[in-house]
C-alpha positions as CSV (number, residue, x, y, z in Angstrom):
1,M,5.5,3.6,-22.4
2,A,2.9,5.1,-20.1
3,R,1.6,1.9,-19.2
4,F,4.7,0.4,-18.2
5,V,5.3,3.0,-15.7
6,A,1.7,2.7,-14.3
7,L,2.8,-1.2,-14.2
8,M,5.8,-0.9,-12.2
9,V,4.0,1.8,-10.0
10,L,1.7,-1.3,-8.7
11,V,4.3,-3.7,-8.9
12,I,7.1,-2.1,-6.8
13,P,4.2,-1.7,-3.6
14,A,3.6,-4.9,-4.4
15,I,6.7,-6.3,-3.5
16,I,7.3,-4.4,-0.9
17,A,4.1,-6.0,0.8
18,G,5.0,-9.1,-0.1
19,Y,8.8,-8.7,1.4
20,G,6.9,-7.5,4.5
21,I,4.5,-10.8,4.5
22,K,7.8,-12.9,4.2
23,L,9.5,-11.4,7.2
24,M,6.4,-11.8,9.7
25,R,6.0,-15.5,8.4
26,D,10.5,-15.8,9.4
27,T,9.4,-14.2,12.4
28,I,6.9,-16.8,12.8
29,F,9.3,-19.6,12.2
30,Q,12.2,-18.1,14.4
31,I,14.5,-17.3,11.5
32,L,16.4,-14.0,11.9
33,L,17.7,-12.5,9.0
34,F,20.6,-10.2,8.8
35,P,19.9,-6.6,9.2
36,Y,17.6,-7.5,12.0
37,P,18.5,-7.6,15.5
38,S,15.9,-9.2,17.2
39,L,12.7,-10.8,15.8
40,A,10.2,-8.2,17.3
41,L,12.1,-5.8,15.2
42,Q,11.9,-7.7,12.4
43,F,8.0,-8.6,13.0
44,I,7.3,-4.7,13.3
45,A,9.5,-4.2,10.3
46,G,7.0,-6.9,8.6
47,I,4.0,-5.4,9.3
48,I,5.4,-1.7,8.5
49,F,6.2,-2.8,4.8
50,F,3.2,-4.8,4.6
51,L,0.9,-1.8,5.4
52,A,2.6,0.7,3.2
53,G,2.9,-1.4,0.3
54,F,-0.8,-2.3,0.7
55,S,-1.8,0.9,1.5
56,F,-0.7,3.1,-1.6
57,I,-2.0,-0.4,-3.9
58,G,-5.2,0.5,-2.1
59,G,-4.9,4.3,-2.4
60,F,-3.6,4.4,-6.0
61,I,-7.0,1.7,-7.1
62,F,-9.5,3.9,-4.9
63,Y,-7.8,7.2,-7.0
64,R,-8.3,5.7,-10.0
65,D,-12.1,4.6,-9.6
66,R,-13.3,7.4,-7.9
67,K,-11.8,9.5,-11.1
68,N,-13.9,7.0,-13.3
69,G,-17.0,7.5,-11.1
70,K,-17.0,3.8,-10.3
71,I,-17.4,3.9,-6.0
72,A,-20.0,4.6,-4.0
73,P,-21.7,8.0,-3.5
74,K,-20.8,8.6,0.1
75,F,-16.9,8.5,-1.0
76,R,-17.3,10.5,-4.2
77,K,-16.1,14.2,-4.0
78,K,-18.7,16.7,-3.2
79,P,-18.7,19.5,-5.8
80,E,-17.0,22.8,-4.0
81,Q,-19.9,25.4,-3.5
82,K,-18.6,29.0,-4.5
83,E,-19.0,32.2,-1.7
84,Q,-21.8,34.5,-2.7
85,T,-20.6,38.1,-1.6
């Protein structure tokens, strides 16, 4: 069950990013879809959907790899130092 939830966490943002790509592609070919009043607004919505989905997937993978220690040393968390009193 946990693997299914993890899969859904990655599939839903991928669908959102794919929809953003579709909106941008339709704008290039001047196809105006229903909820958008202009092509410019449709293109901006497509960029927002694409960046939101892509950044969520990238952040999820980055967090997982950081937890497993598979990232470059400059991106690793620095150990917190205790204050001396």
